[in-house]
Structure formats: structure tokens, C-alpha cells
N, C-alpha and C positions, 0 to 999 in steps of 0.2 A: 031629904038630905040638905044639911045646912050649906050656905053658899061657900064658906071657907073650905069645906070638905070637897064640894064639887069643883071648886077652883083648883085645888091641889090635885085632884084626880085627873082633870082634863088637861092641865098645863103640861103634864109630862109628855103628852103626845106632840106638843109643839117643840119641846126642848130635848127630847130623847136623843136626837142626832146632832145636837150642837157640837161644833168643833171650834176650838180657839187656836189662834196663832201663838206658838210658844214664845215666851219672853226672850228678848235678845235677837230675834229674827227680824230682818227687814221685810216690809211688805211693799209690793208693787201691784197696784190695781190697774188692770187694763180694761178699758171700756170701749166697746165696739158698737157702731151704729147698726141698728136692725133695719134691713131693707132699704139702706140708704141709696143704692143704685137707682131704684125706682123713684125714691123720694127726690133725688137731685136731678134726674133726667126726665121724669114724666110729671110728677106733681109740681115741681118747680123747675124752671128753665135756667139752671146754672150753666155757666160756660164750661165746656169740656176741653181738656181734662182737669183744669184747675180754675177756680173762681175765687176772686179776692173776697167776695161777700161771704162765701162759705168758709173760707179760711178764718175770717174775722169772727164768725159765729163760733167756730171751734175754739179759737183763742179765748174768747170771752167765757166760754164754758169752762175751760181750764182754769182761768182766773177765779171764777166763782168756786170751783171745787177746792181751790187752795185757800179760800177764805170763808168757808161755810161751817167751820167748827172742827175740821180735821187738821192734824199736824202734818202737812205735806211740804216737803223740802224742795221738790222739783216736779214740774209738770211738763209733759211732752206730747205733741200732737202731730200726726201725719195722716193724710187722707181722712177717713171717718173714724179714727181711733184716738184714744187718749190714754197715756200712761201716767200714773201718779206714784211718786216715791214718798212713802211715809217715813217720818222720823223713826229711828230704831226703837225709841222708847214710847212710841205712840200707844195709848191704851184706850182709845175710843171704843165704846160698846163692849168693853172687856175683851177686845180683840176677837169677838165672835164673828166667824165668817158669814154666818147666816144674816146677821144684822148689817155687816159691812157691805156685802154684795147687794142687798136690797136697797139700803139707803144711798149708796154711791150711784147705783143705776138710776134710782128715782130722782136724785138731785140733778144729775147730768141731763136726764130726759126732760125734766121740767124747765130748766134754764134754757136749753137749746130750743125747745118747743116755743117758748115765749119769744125768742128772737126770730124764729122762722115764721111764726104766725099760724102754724099747723102742727098737729101732733107728730112727735118723733120720739124714738125709744132707743136706749142703749142697754146692752147687757154688760155684765161685769164678772171678771174672774180675778183672783188674787194669787200672785206668786209669792212664796215664802222663801226668802233667800238668806243664807247664813253668813255670807262673806261680802266684803266690799268689792272683791274681784267679780263676783257673780252679778252684783248690781251694775257694774260697768259693762259687763258682757250683755246683760239684758238690754240696756239702753243702746248699746252699740248694735245689737241685733235689730232693734226697731229702726235705728238710724240708717242702717244699710238696707233694710227692707224698703224704706222710703225711696232710696235711690233706684233700686230695682223696679219698684212699682211705677215710679215717675217715668223712667225710660220706656217701659212697656205701654204706659198710658198715652204718652205723647205719640208713640208709633201707631197705636190702635186708633186714636182719634184722628190722626193724620189720614189714615186709610179710609176711615168712615166719612170724613169730610170730603174725600175725593170720590165718594159714591159707593165704596165697598159695603157690603152687608156685614152685620155683626159676625156671622159665621165665616164669611170670606176673610175678614180682617184677622180674626182669631187664627184661622188656618194659615194665613200668610206668615204670621209671627211665630207660630209653633216651631220650636226647635232652633230659632235664630239665636246666634250668639250675641253677647253684648256689643261686640265690635260691629256686627252686621246691623243691629238696630241703630247704633249711632250713625252708621253709613247711610241707612235708609232715611233718617232725618236730615242728614247733611245734604243728600241729593235733592232734597226739597227745600233747601234754604234754612234749615234749623240746625244750629250748633248746640247740642245738648249741654256742653260745658258752659255756655253763656246764658243759660236759663236761670231764673231767680233761684238762689240757694234754698229758700224755704220750700220750693216745690220738690227739690231733690234730697233734702236732708231733714225735713220736718222743722218744727218750731219748738223752742224751749222757753219755759217760764220759770223764773226762780226769784228768790228773795235777795235783795241787795240793801246794804246800809247807805244812808245818806245823811247829810247835815241840814237841819232846818233852822232858819233864823227865827228867834223868838225874843221875848222880853221878860226880864225878871219881874214878877208881879209886886215884889216888895220895894225894889230899888229903881225899877224902870230901866236898868242897864240892859243893853243888848246881850243876848245869849245864843248859843248854838246847842240845839238838841239833836240827839242821835235818833233816827227813825229808820223803819224798814218799809220797803215797798216792793211790789212785783215788777220785774223787768221782763220784757218780751224780747227774745233773741231770734231774729229771722235769718241769721247767717251762722248757723252752727258749724263747727268743724266736723271732720270725719275720722274714722279709724282710731289710731292711738291718741290723736289729739282730742278726739271726742271722749275717749275713756278718761283722759286726764281732766277734762272739763267736768265730767260727772263726778269723778272722785273728789274734786274740790268742793262739791255741794253736799257731801255727806256730813251734814251738821244739823243740829236741832232746828226745826222750824219754829217761828214765833207762836 
């Protein structure tokens, strides 16, 4: 059998189940760290429940993902997850989910591992969202999830550092209301409302325009050039204000 015939015959097994995101739909990729609890608490001794070094590794990974060839308008990270909003007209890899899932997971895993110094892996899933309102709802969902997780994490690690076992700490917190968790922290000198906002709301990365001074190569006259750069926002708003923030970012990425 000639190679071209063999190639055509075998390639169908790779592509038979290819699915593509329909034109006009927004894509949001969510990348989650695989086994990061063990990675951050056993393999590496990161401070619990939040560590600035880990935060900075995640932010750097988001920045890489927004500059590695994809048209990403907004990146968001909380805990060990990353969400990436693609430009509505993004056409990378023909919008094939198989390719997007594998390449995005691979890029994130590689850059995070390089920073960490040991292997780390992310998985990837893509939401296909037809309206701007659903885009805002998605990021609001993750933003509010960050707040819930931060409160529970601070309570859990407060108990653990006081000597409680993992099982006992989990049992103590089971069924506690938000108010009760806040009170638990407050009784031990921690005001949840005064903790850094990046812990409670996550971190946003987005493109901003700025003016850069330059020089006209022909006349030598000073000039101003318009450029774009990534901005890291550690103090994101919440609820409706966050929805408005996200809606303002629904524009093409560079």
C-alpha cells in the first residue's frame, strides 16, 4: 500500500470524532491543576491556605497563555485554576476542541512546571457560550467561588494549625453557615473582610492601551506610539460590579 493511501486510511481514526466550536460562539477555557493539593502541601511546602509564590506562578502562567499565539481577551485565576476568555472571532486550530484542549493544557503545564522546578499538569475543558450575559455569568461564578473557597480554606487551616486532624477540621466546618465561618475566624483574631482581595476574589489579567514615547526615524522629532500590554488586577470587584468589569473586556484581543 502506498504511503498516501495508508495515511488517508489511518488518519480517519484520529479525526472521526473531531468537534469544532461553532462560529460566533465565545469560548472560555478552564484549566485545573491535577493533584495540586499533594503538589503544594507535600512535594513543595507552600504556605497554607495562600502563598504569594504560588500566586505569582499562576499569574505568570496566565500571562504566558495570553501571549503564546491565542487571541485571549481576559485571563482569570483563583486557587489552582485558570479561566481564559477567547476573542469571539478566534479561529486558532480551526476551533477544533481536540486541539485546543491538548495544546492549552500542554502550554499551561509546561510553563508552570518550569517555574516550579518539578512536573505539574493541568487539564482543560472549554465552555461554548452564545451571549455576553453568559460570559459575565461564567466569570461571576468563578469569582464568587473564589470567595467561598477562601473562607472555607482560612477556617480549615486555622483549625489544622491549632492541632486538628484533617478529618476533624472537615467535620467541624461541615454544615457551618457563612456567618458562622466568619465568626470562627473573628474569634481567633482574623477578620475575613480585611484579608487581601486577591485571596477572596481571584486575580484578573487583561490588555490595556498605553502611550510609549519614541522618535520619528526621519525627523528625529519626539512621538507617541500607542501600545498594548497586560495588566494584572489584584483587587477585582464582586457581584454586579464584576459583571460590568468583564463586559467592558468583550473586545478583540491583539
